[in-house]
Structures are given as C-alpha cells and as structure tokens.
N, C-alpha and C positions, 0 to 999 in steps of 0.2 A: 510448348506443352504447358498446360496450367497445372498448378499444384493440386494434389488430391484434396477432396473435402476433408476438413478436420473431423476427427472422431467425436464421440459424445463425451462430455465432461462427466466427472463422477456423479454430480447431482442429476444430470439428465439420464445417465445410465441407471442410477438407482430408481428414479421415477419410472422409467420405462420398464424395468424388471418388476417393480412393485405393481404397476398397472397390469402387466401380463399375468403375474401370479394371482392377483385378486380376480381377474377376469376368468382365469382357468379354474380356480377353486370354486368360484360362484357358479360357473357353468356346469362343473362336475356335480355339485350338490343339487342344482336345479334339475339337471338331466336325470340324476339318480331318482329324485322324487317323481318326475314326470313318467319315467319308465315303470316305476313301482305302482303308482296310483292310476295311470291311464294308458300304459303301454304305448307311450308317445316319446319320440325323440324331441330334443329341444327345437329343432327346425320344424318338425310337424306341429308342435305347440305354437310356434311363431306364426305359421301359416294359418292355423285355425283361429288364433287370437286376432290376427289382422283381419281375417274375413268376418269374424263376429263383430268387429268394430267398424267395418266398412259399410257404406250405404247399401242397403238391400242385401248385405252379407255376400257381396260379390266384388271381385277384382279381376283385372286382366292378369294373365300369368306373368307377363314381363314386369308389371308393377309389383307383383308379389316378389319376384326374384330380386328386384332392386331394393324393396323394403326390408327383406330378410337377409340381404347381402349373400346370395347363394347363386351358384351357377344355374344356367337355364336347364342343362341336362340333369343336374342334381335335383332341382325343383320339380322337374317333370317326373323323375323317379319317385320322389317323396309324395307328390300329388297322386301318383298312381296307387301308392300304398294306402293313402287316405281314402281315395275313391273306392278301392276294393273293400274297405271297411265300412263304406256307406257314410263317411264323415263329410265328404264333399262331393260335388258333381262338377264335371267339366263339359263345356259346350262351346261351339263356335260363337264368336262375338257377332251380335246382330249388326254392328257398325263396321266391322273390318273382318273379312273372312279369313285373314291370316292370323288373327288373334284368337286366343283361347280364353274364355271366361271361366273362372273358378268360383263356385258358390258353396257356402257352408250349408249343410243339412241340419235338420233338427237334432239328429244324433250327434253331429259335430258340436252344435251349441251346447247340448247336454253334457258332453265330455269336458268341454272347457269349463262349464259351470261346476263340474265335479272336481277337477284338478286345481282350479284357480285358488281356492282358499289355502290349500297346502303350499302352493307356489308362492303366494303372497307371504305366508308365514316364513317360509325359507328365506326369501329375499329380505324381508324385514329383519329377521334374526341375524343373518350373516352380513348384510351390507349396511343397513341403517341403524341398528342398535348401537354400534360403537361410535356413531357420529353425533356431534352437536348440531343444532339448527344452523349455526354459522358454517360448519363443515359441509352440510348438505347444500347450502346456498352456494358456497365456493365451488364445490364439486360440480354442481349443475351448471354453473356459469362457465367453468373451464371446459368441461366435457362438451357442452353445447357449442362453444366456440370451435373446439377441435373438430367435432363432428361436422359442423357447417363448412369448415375449411376442407375437410376430406371429401365432402359431398359436392364441393364446388365444381369438380370435374364431371363430365357427362356420365349419366348412369351407365352401368355395364350393359344394359339392354340396348343402349344406343350405339355401342361400339360394334364394329364389324366382327363377325364370328371368325375365329381362327380356322385355318385349313380350307377355306372356301376360296375359289378363284372368282374374283369379281371383275366384271368388265362393264362398269357403269359409264 
C-alpha cells in the first residue's frame, strides 16, 4: 500500500485560501451589481457576454457550457430564463441536429451594453486597483498557466453523461 499524498504546506494552504476568498468576494460583488443593474445572475451575464463576443453572436450550447464551466442541465435552465426574457434564441444547429445553437438578440446586446460599464468599474476597483503593473503581469502569467493545466483534460461536454447506460 502506498503512502497517502502529503497535505498542503502552509504556503500552499495560504495561497489556496486567499485565491478562494478573493474569488468569492469578487464574484459576490459582481453578482450583486449584475442583479441590481440588469436582473442577471453572473452565469447569465457570462452567457450573454460570450455570445456578444462570438462570431455572429451565436454558439453551440455545449461550447457555452464548457466556456462558462457550467453543467449542461444548469446551462439549459439559465438559457431558458434568458430565452423567456427575449435576450437569446435557441434553435437546432444547421450542421448537427443533436446540437442546439444559442444566439444573442438585440435586447440581449442592449442589456450587456447597459451593465458592462458598472461591471468593469466593480472589477477594476476590487481586483486591479490594489495591483501594480508587475503584479498584474505575474498574476496573468500564473493564472494563465494554471487555467491551461486545468483545461488540458477533455471538456466536460465531451465526457459521458452520468446515469445513462451506454452500449457503444
């Protein structure tokens, strides 16, 4: 029997807790602003922002789920709420009948344009103001490397769905 993996040392534990706390505080503040200014959750904002930035304002639902790191069912629910508000449309993909395409509407673009200035102000104030240029460069380098490492595994949309019996 092999020895259990060692725990985190105090520096690793401190970095981990600091990252999680900063992430939680920032997400709470951003979410609070998005709800007050646009009646949007953070996930809904991410969906709309990614669509606004996408070619022709459209993406496959699985690509959206992977991009915002959200479950398929959760994304389907959030997309349904956005669709009911007229902020997106959903339709079958012309290339693959199993895929659903999500497209941002003019109303969705307008809402993003409305909430984005306050969103940027909140992020700048909370995250970037206390940093020097060197801090930002270091943070971008480190987080980019960690993100790439974490994303090196297949996207969640490529993994088999739990609870289904497959006989391929």
